C-alpha positions as CSV (number, residue, x, y, z in Angstrom):
1,M,-10.1,11.6,-5.4
2,R,-7.7,8.8,-6.1
3,Y,-7.1,10.1,-9.7
4,R,-6.5,13.6,-8.3
5,L,-3.9,12.4,-5.9
6,T,-2.3,10.3,-8.6
7,F,-2.2,13.4,-10.9
8,I,-0.7,15.5,-8.1
9,A,2.0,12.9,-7.3
10,G,2.8,12.6,-11.0
11,L,3.0,16.4,-11.4
12,A,5.3,16.6,-8.4
13,L,7.5,13.8,-9.7
14,G,7.6,15.4,-13.1
15,Y,8.6,18.7,-11.6
16,V,11.4,17.1,-9.6
17,L,12.7,15.1,-12.5
18,G,12.4,17.9,-15.1
19,T,13.3,20.9,-13.0
20,R,16.1,23.1,-14.2
21,A,16.4,24.9,-10.9
22,G,19.5,22.9,-9.9
23,R,20.6,20.7,-7.2
24,E,19.8,23.2,-4.4
25,R,16.1,23.2,-5.3
26,Y,16.1,19.4,-5.6
27,E,17.6,19.0,-2.1
28,Q,15.1,21.5,-0.7
29,L,12.2,19.5,-2.2
30,K,13.7,16.2,-0.9
31,K,14.0,17.6,2.6
32,S,10.4,18.8,2.5
33,A,9.2,15.4,1.3
34,R,11.2,13.7,4.0
35,Q,9.7,16.0,6.7
36,F,6.2,15.3,5.4
37,A,6.7,11.6,5.4
38,Q,8.1,11.6,8.9
39,N,5.2,13.6,10.3
40,P,3.4,11.4,12.9
41,A,0.0,12.3,11.5
42,V,1.0,11.2,8.0
43,R,2.6,8.0,9.3
44,N,-0.5,7.1,11.3
45,T,-2.8,7.8,8.4
46,A,-0.7,5.7,6.0
47,E,-0.5,2.9,8.5
48,T,-4.3,3.0,9.0
49,A,-4.9,3.0,5.3
50,A,-2.5,0.0,4.9
51,Q,-4.3,-1.9,7.6
52,Q,-7.7,-1.2,6.1
53,G,-6.5,-2.2,2.7
54,R,-5.3,-5.5,4.0
55,A,-8.6,-6.1,5.8
56,Y,-10.6,-5.3,2.7
57,A,-8.3,-7.5,0.6
58,G,-8.8,-10.4,3.0
59,K,-12.6,-9.9,2.9
60,A,-12.5,-9.8,-0.9
61,M,-10.4,-12.9,-1.1
62,H,-12.8,-14.8,1.2
63,T,-15.8,-13.6,-0.7
64,V,-14.4,-14.5,-4.1
65,T,-13.1,-17.9,-3.1
66,D,-16.5,-18.7,-1.5
67,K,-18.4,-17.8,-4.7
68,V,-16.1,-19.4,-7.3
69,G,-14.5,-22.1,-5.2
70,D,-16.3,-24.9,-7.1
71,H,-15.3,-23.6,-10.5
72,V,-11.6,-23.3,-9.9
73,P,-9.1,-26.0,-10.7
74,S,-8.0,-28.0,-7.6
75,S,-4.4,-26.7,-7.8
76,V,-5.5,-23.1,-7.6
77,A,-8.0,-23.9,-4.9
78,E,-5.3,-25.6,-2.8
79,R,-3.0,-22.6,-3.2
80,V,-5.8,-20.3,-2.1
81,R,-6.5,-22.5,0.9
82,S,-2.9,-22.3,1.9
83,L,-3.0,-18.5,1.7
84,R,-6.2,-18.4,3.7
85,D,-4.6,-20.5,6.4
86,R,-1.5,-18.4,6.5
87,T,-3.6,-15.1,6.8
88,A,-6.0,-16.6,9.3
89,G,-3.3,-16.8,12.0
90,G,-2.7,-13.1,11.7
91,S,0.1,-11.3,9.9
92,A,2.9,-12.4,12.2
93,G,5.5,-12.4,9.5
94,D,4.1,-9.5,7.5
95,D,5.1,-6.1,8.9
96,W,4.8,-4.3,5.6
97,G,3.2,-0.9,5.9
98,T,3.5,-0.8,9.7
99,S,5.8,1.3,11.7
100,N,7.4,1.0,15.1
101,T,6.6,4.6,16.1
């Protein structure tokens, strides 16, 4: 499914960049894309996906560091610990992928 979406996005981008329909068609496509991106359902889905991605990345980071923690140089382990401490307190400074709507 991910590859299909990537292909469709690439196809759309190629069409927009390679179109010879002129500026009017470009503006029409841009307006449609903006309306799609501003749709509350799309925004909520994107925000949910971003939150799930961050949660899975956090779980993966903890799993990997627990399994390979003894085999990693101390400088790397220290940096991972600092990242772990920073994410353990929540994402107070990280509002990437979230919206205020």
